[in-house]
C-alpha positions as CSV (number, residue, x, y, z in Angstrom):
1,M,-191.2,62.3,16.4
2,N,-193.6,59.4,16.2
3,R,-193.4,58.4,12.5
4,R,-196.7,56.5,12.6
5,H,-198.6,59.5,13.9
6,F,-197.1,61.8,11.3
7,C,-198.0,59.3,8.6
8,L,-201.5,59.3,9.9
9,S,-201.6,63.1,9.5
10,L,-200.4,62.8,5.9
11,A,-202.9,60.1,5.1
12,A,-205.7,62.3,6.5
13,L,-205.0,64.8,3.8
14,S,-206.2,62.4,1.2
15,G,-209.7,62.5,2.7
16,L,-210.1,66.2,2.4
17,P,-212.9,67.7,0.3
18,K,-211.8,68.1,-3.3
19,L,-210.6,71.6,-3.8
20,G,-210.3,71.8,-7.5
21,F,-206.6,72.3,-8.0
22,A,-203.4,70.2,-8.0
23,L,-200.4,70.3,-5.8
24,T,-198.3,73.5,-6.3
25,P,-194.6,73.0,-6.8
26,A,-192.5,73.7,-3.7
27,A,-190.7,76.6,-5.4
28,T,-193.8,78.8,-5.1
29,V,-193.8,78.5,-1.3
30,S,-192.4,81.3,0.9
31,Q,-189.0,80.3,2.2
32,T,-189.2,81.5,5.8
33,A,-191.7,82.4,8.4
34,L,-191.4,84.3,11.7
35,I,-193.8,83.2,14.5
36,G,-194.4,84.9,17.8
37,A,-194.9,82.2,20.5
38,A,-194.7,81.4,24.2
39,W,-193.3,78.3,25.7
40,R,-191.7,76.6,28.7
41,G,-189.1,73.9,29.1
42,P,-190.2,70.3,28.9
43,N,-191.0,69.9,32.6
44,A,-194.2,71.3,34.2
45,G,-192.3,73.5,36.7
46,D,-190.0,75.1,34.1
47,T,-190.1,78.9,33.5
48,Y,-192.1,80.4,30.7
49,Q,-190.6,82.3,27.8
50,A,-191.9,84.4,24.9
51,G,-190.1,85.1,21.7
52,V,-189.9,84.6,18.0
53,L,-189.3,81.4,16.2
54,A,-187.8,81.5,12.7
55,A,-188.9,78.6,10.4
56,D,-186.7,77.9,7.3
57,W,-188.7,75.7,5.0
58,D,-185.7,74.9,2.8
59,T,-183.5,73.5,5.5
60,K,-186.5,72.2,7.5
61,K,-185.2,73.8,10.7
62,L,-186.6,76.0,13.4
63,A,-184.4,78.6,15.3
64,I,-185.1,80.9,18.2
65,R,-184.7,84.5,17.0
66,Y,-185.0,85.8,20.5
67,E,-186.6,84.8,23.9
68,L,-187.3,86.6,27.1
69,P,-188.5,85.3,30.5
70,L,-192.1,85.9,31.6
71,P,-193.5,86.5,35.2
72,T,-195.9,83.6,35.0
73,R,-197.7,81.5,32.4
74,P,-198.9,83.6,29.3
75,H,-201.9,83.1,27.1
76,G,-202.6,85.4,24.1
77,L,-200.1,87.2,22.0
78,L,-200.6,90.2,19.7
79,A,-198.3,91.0,16.9
80,E,-196.7,94.5,16.9
81,A,-195.9,96.5,13.8
82,D,-192.2,96.4,14.4
83,G,-192.0,92.7,14.7
84,G,-192.4,92.7,18.5
85,L,-195.0,91.1,20.7
86,L,-197.6,92.1,23.2
87,V,-198.0,89.2,25.7
88,I,-200.8,88.8,28.2
89,G,-200.8,86.7,31.3
90,V,-203.1,83.7,31.6
91,R,-206.4,84.0,33.4
92,P,-206.6,85.3,36.1
93,G,-203.9,87.5,34.6
94,T,-202.1,90.2,36.5
95,W,-199.6,91.4,33.9
96,M,-198.9,92.4,30.3
97,L,-195.6,93.2,28.5
98,R,-194.5,94.5,25.2
99,C,-191.2,93.7,23.5
100,D,-189.7,95.1,20.3
101,G,-188.5,93.2,17.3
102,D,-185.2,92.5,19.0
103,G,-186.7,91.1,22.1
104,R,-186.2,94.2,24.4
105,I,-188.9,94.7,26.9
106,M,-190.4,98.2,26.1
107,Q,-193.3,98.2,28.5
108,Q,-194.6,96.0,31.3
109,I,-197.5,96.6,33.6
110,S,-199.0,94.9,36.7
111,L,-202.7,95.3,37.4
112,S,-201.9,95.6,41.1
113,N,-200.6,99.1,40.3
114,E,-203.9,100.1,38.6
115,G,-206.0,100.2,41.8
116,S,-208.7,98.0,40.3
117,D,-210.1,94.6,41.2
118,N,-209.9,93.3,37.7
119,S,-207.9,90.3,36.3
120,L,-207.0,89.8,32.7
121,N,-208.6,87.0,30.7
122,G,-205.7,86.4,28.3
123,H,-206.5,88.2,25.1
124,A,-206.3,91.6,23.5
125,V,-206.9,93.2,20.1
126,L,-205.7,96.5,18.5
127,A,-208.4,99.0,17.6
128,Q,-209.0,100.0,14.0
129,T,-207.6,103.5,14.9
130,A,-204.4,101.8,16.1
131,D,-204.2,104.1,19.2
132,V,-205.7,101.8,21.8
133,I,-206.0,98.1,22.5
134,Y,-208.9,96.3,24.0
135,T,-208.5,93.6,26.7
136,T,-210.9,91.1,28.1
137,E,-211.1,91.3,31.9
138,T,-213.1,90.1,34.9
139,E,-214.2,92.2,37.9
140,T,-213.0,89.8,40.6
141,K,-215.5,90.7,43.3
142,T,-218.6,90.5,41.2
143,G,-217.5,88.2,38.3
144,R,-218.8,90.8,35.8
145,G,-217.1,90.8,32.4
146,K,-215.2,93.9,31.4
147,I,-213.5,95.3,28.3
148,G,-210.4,97.4,29.1
149,V,-209.6,100.3,26.8
150,R,-205.9,100.9,27.0
151,D,-203.3,103.2,25.4
152,R,-201.5,101.2,22.8
153,L,-198.0,102.4,23.9
154,S,-198.2,102.8,27.7
155,L,-200.9,100.1,28.2
156,R,-202.5,102.5,30.7
157,K,-206.2,102.0,31.1
158,L,-208.2,104.8,29.6
159,D,-211.7,103.5,30.0
160,E,-213.7,100.3,30.9
161,W,-216.8,98.9,29.3
162,E,-219.2,96.1,30.2
163,S,-218.7,92.9,28.1
164,H,-222.5,92.2,28.7
165,G,-221.7,88.8,30.0
166,I,-219.3,86.9,32.3
167,D,-216.0,85.2,31.6
168,P,-215.1,87.2,28.4
169,H,-212.3,85.5,26.6
170,Q,-211.2,86.3,23.0
171,L,-212.2,89.4,21.1
172,V,-211.8,90.5,17.5
173,L,-212.7,93.4,15.2
174,D,-215.1,93.3,12.4
175,Q,-214.5,95.2,9.1
176,K,-216.2,98.3,10.5
177,G,-214.0,98.4,13.6
178,Q,-216.7,97.1,15.9
179,L,-215.7,94.7,18.7
180,V,-217.0,91.1,18.7
181,V,-216.5,89.4,22.1
182,A,-216.9,85.8,23.2
183,N,-218.3,85.7,26.7
184,G,-217.4,82.2,27.9
185,G,-220.2,82.4,30.4
186,V,-218.4,80.2,33.1
187,P,-218.8,81.4,36.7
188,R,-215.4,81.4,38.3
189,T,-213.9,82.2,41.7
190,A,-211.1,84.7,42.2
191,S,-208.6,81.8,41.9
192,D,-210.2,80.7,38.6
193,K,-212.1,77.7,40.0
194,K,-215.3,76.9,38.1
195,F,-218.6,76.7,40.1
196,D,-222.4,76.8,39.7
197,L,-222.1,75.6,36.0
198,H,-225.9,75.4,35.9
199,R,-225.8,79.3,35.8
200,M,-223.6,79.3,32.7
201,D,-224.5,82.2,30.3
202,S,-222.2,82.1,27.3
203,S,-222.8,84.7,24.6
204,L,-221.3,86.4,21.5
205,V,-221.7,90.2,21.5
206,K,-221.0,93.0,19.2
207,L,-220.0,96.3,20.8
208,D,-219.4,99.8,19.3
209,G,-215.7,100.2,19.0
210,K,-215.8,103.8,20.1
211,T,-218.3,103.7,23.0
212,G,-218.7,100.1,24.0
213,R,-222.5,100.3,23.4
214,L,-224.1,96.9,22.9
215,L,-225.1,96.5,19.3
216,Q,-226.0,92.8,19.0
217,R,-226.0,89.6,21.1
218,W,-226.2,86.0,20.2
219,Q,-226.6,82.8,22.2
220,L,-226.9,79.1,21.6
221,D,-229.7,76.8,22.9
222,D,-227.2,74.6,24.8
223,K,-226.1,76.8,27.8
224,R,-223.3,74.4,28.7
225,L,-221.3,75.2,25.5
226,S,-218.7,77.9,26.3
227,M,-217.8,80.1,23.3
228,R,-214.1,81.1,23.7
229,H,-211.9,81.6,20.7
230,L,-212.6,83.5,17.5
231,A,-211.4,83.7,13.9
232,W,-212.6,85.4,10.7
233,S,-212.5,83.6,7.3
234,D,-213.6,84.9,3.9
235,S,-215.2,82.6,1.3
236,S,-214.9,83.2,-2.4
237,M,-217.7,80.7,-3.1
238,D,-220.5,82.7,-1.6
239,G,-218.7,86.0,-0.9
240,K,-219.5,85.7,2.8
241,R,-217.3,86.4,5.8
242,Y,-217.7,83.8,8.5
243,L,-216.8,84.1,12.1
244,G,-215.7,80.7,13.6
245,I,-216.1,80.2,17.3
246,A,-214.2,77.4,19.1
247,M,-216.1,76.0,22.0
248,Q,-215.6,73.8,25.1
249,A,-218.3,71.7,26.7
250,E,-219.0,72.1,30.4
251,H,-221.7,69.5,30.8
252,D,-221.8,67.5,34.1
253,D,-222.5,64.3,32.1
254,P,-219.2,63.0,30.6
255,L,-221.0,61.5,27.7
256,K,-222.6,64.8,26.8
257,R,-219.1,66.4,26.9
258,V,-217.6,63.8,24.6
259,T,-220.4,64.2,22.1
260,A,-220.8,68.0,22.3
261,P,-220.0,70.1,19.2
262,I,-216.8,72.2,19.3
263,L,-217.6,74.8,16.5
264,A,-220.2,77.5,16.1
265,V,-220.3,79.8,13.0
266,L,-221.7,83.3,12.6
267,D,-222.5,84.0,9.0
268,G,-223.0,87.8,9.6
269,E,-226.4,87.6,11.3
270,V,-227.2,84.0,12.3
271,L,-225.3,82.0,14.8
272,S,-225.5,78.3,14.3
273,V,-223.8,75.0,15.1
274,P,-223.1,73.6,11.6
275,T,-221.9,70.1,12.7
276,R,-222.1,67.9,15.7
277,A,-218.7,66.5,14.9
278,N,-216.1,67.0,17.6
279,D,-212.8,65.8,19.0
280,G,-214.2,62.5,20.3
281,V,-212.5,63.0,23.7
282,V,-213.7,65.9,25.9
283,G,-215.7,68.3,23.6
284,Y,-212.9,70.8,23.6
285,A,-211.4,73.1,20.9
286,G,-208.3,74.9,22.2
287,D,-207.7,77.2,19.2
288,I,-209.1,78.2,15.9
289,T,-207.8,79.9,12.8
290,A,-208.9,80.8,9.2
291,A,-208.2,78.2,6.5
292,Y,-208.9,77.9,2.8
293,N,-212.0,79.6,1.3
294,G,-214.1,80.4,4.3
295,G,-212.9,77.4,6.3
296,F,-211.4,77.0,9.8
297,V,-209.0,74.7,11.4
298,L,-209.7,73.8,15.1
299,S,-207.2,72.2,17.5
300,S,-208.0,69.8,20.3
301,N,-204.8,69.2,22.3
302,Q,-206.2,66.5,24.5
303,A,-207.2,64.5,21.5
304,G,-204.0,65.3,19.6
305,L,-206.0,66.5,16.7
306,A,-206.4,69.4,14.3
307,Q,-209.5,69.4,12.0
308,L,-210.7,71.3,9.0
309,W,-214.2,72.7,8.6
310,Q,-215.4,74.2,5.3
311,A,-218.6,76.0,4.3
312,G,-218.9,73.7,1.3
313,A,-219.1,70.6,3.5
314,P,-220.6,72.1,6.7
315,D,-221.6,68.9,8.4
316,K,-218.0,67.5,8.6
317,L,-214.7,68.0,10.4
318,K,-211.8,66.5,8.5
319,P,-208.5,65.6,10.3
320,V,-205.5,67.4,9.0
321,V,-203.0,66.6,11.8
322,E,-203.0,63.8,14.3
323,L,-200.1,64.4,16.7
324,Q,-199.8,64.7,20.4
325,E,-200.8,68.1,21.9
326,A,-201.9,69.7,18.6
327,Y,-202.7,73.1,19.9
328,A,-201.5,76.6,18.8
329,L,-202.7,77.6,15.3
330,T,-202.0,80.5,13.0
331,S,-202.9,81.1,9.4
332,W,-200.2,80.8,6.8
333,S,-200.8,81.9,3.2
334,G,-198.3,79.7,1.4
335,P,-198.8,79.1,-2.4
336,K,-201.8,80.5,-4.1
337,P,-204.7,80.4,-3.4
338,G,-203.5,80.6,0.3
339,G,-205.4,79.1,3.2
340,G,-202.5,77.2,4.9
341,V,-202.1,76.7,8.7
342,L,-199.2,76.3,11.1
343,I,-199.9,73.9,13.9
344,S,-197.9,73.4,17.1
345,T,-197.6,69.9,18.4
346,A,-195.6,68.1,21.1
347,P,-192.7,67.2,18.8
348,G,-192.7,70.3,16.6
349,L,-194.3,72.5,14.0
350,V,-196.5,71.1,11.3
351,R,-197.1,73.2,8.1
352,W,-200.4,72.3,6.4
353,H,-201.8,73.7,3.1
354,P,-204.6,72.5,0.9
355,T,-202.4,72.4,-2.2
356,A,-198.9,71.7,-0.9
357,K,-197.3,68.7,0.9
358,P,-197.3,69.0,4.7
359,L,-194.0,69.7,6.4
360,F,-192.7,68.9,9.9
361,L,-190.0,70.9,11.7
362,A,-188.8,69.7,15.1
363,W,-188.4,72.2,18.0
364,P,-184.9,73.7,18.2
365,K,-184.6,72.5,21.9
366,P,-186.8,70.6,24.3
367,M,-189.8,72.9,24.8
368,A,-193.6,72.9,25.3
369,L,-195.5,75.5,23.3
370,D,-198.4,77.3,25.0
371,N,-201.9,77.7,23.7
372,H,-201.5,80.3,21.0
373,W,-199.0,81.8,18.6
374,V,-199.1,84.4,15.8
375,L,-197.5,84.7,12.4
376,L,-195.4,87.8,12.2
377,N,-194.0,87.6,8.7
378,E,-193.5,85.2,5.8
379,A,-191.0,85.7,2.9
């Protein structure tokens, strides 16, 4: 690991907004964490795996609990109640698989057997009723965005709804069980090549979780900002629940991309861009997760940067990690009052928390983590 870069990430913590409490003794921190992840070997042509990483904070070591080979590159992962994973192929995706807590494949489907023209867009979410999952999809011939409604166990498609946009990417549930979908708005060919970006039409939509009926739709003034990844975060300061939206800039002008904002926030009714701060490289946020007190951490892998946004200082993004390929994020409670984040980087895992010292764990073998991971358990 590059010691200078890790020291930079530690130094960045001193510049965070004052949070009103002191460092918590390490004894109050959970001792282990299980993280569902996907990765390949260190070389670009290596095969992809999915599995569970076990982090031991005492010994400062990561171990692979189990791993299984994947057909192609994955994207999103969904935690299963038994400690297993649902893994979705990267856009344009053709497969999904489910494994149990011991790494045994319990279900695998190929879209070629469904008789549809759709491709998967890499994300899924479990319905509030827990009997179905929703997947973001694209109708290949028309480019129309779709929401697949699938049986949770068999993954068989039961219904299909309009996403009321194109290029739907991540989707989440609100507290009432309604679906919130980020339509990225980027026109793409069947092979996933972008084209006609002047026609971009990114939107955030709320759909009825039972019928798919459009309930609400939001858009930003800048049509070249693609809304892609989503995370909820609750604030104790104002009692609000915020939805953070990680964005990527698709402007033709490189200068506009470099200076484009990477975060939008929905405060329940109003969608806004709270800060023009960005990654300083390509205007790209690869992942987003909830952080302390209504805040979010965003990653920018090309900039090697993870940054914190807080409602109490809405015009700023504060660096929390500066390491090569800072990418996958997942919330980690840690000591009270919670609000920590686990961040994947090229050399290993970084554990960040607003009241505890950051910790680095090297990968258990040469490996390159993919875009997303999910916390399964901490104890």
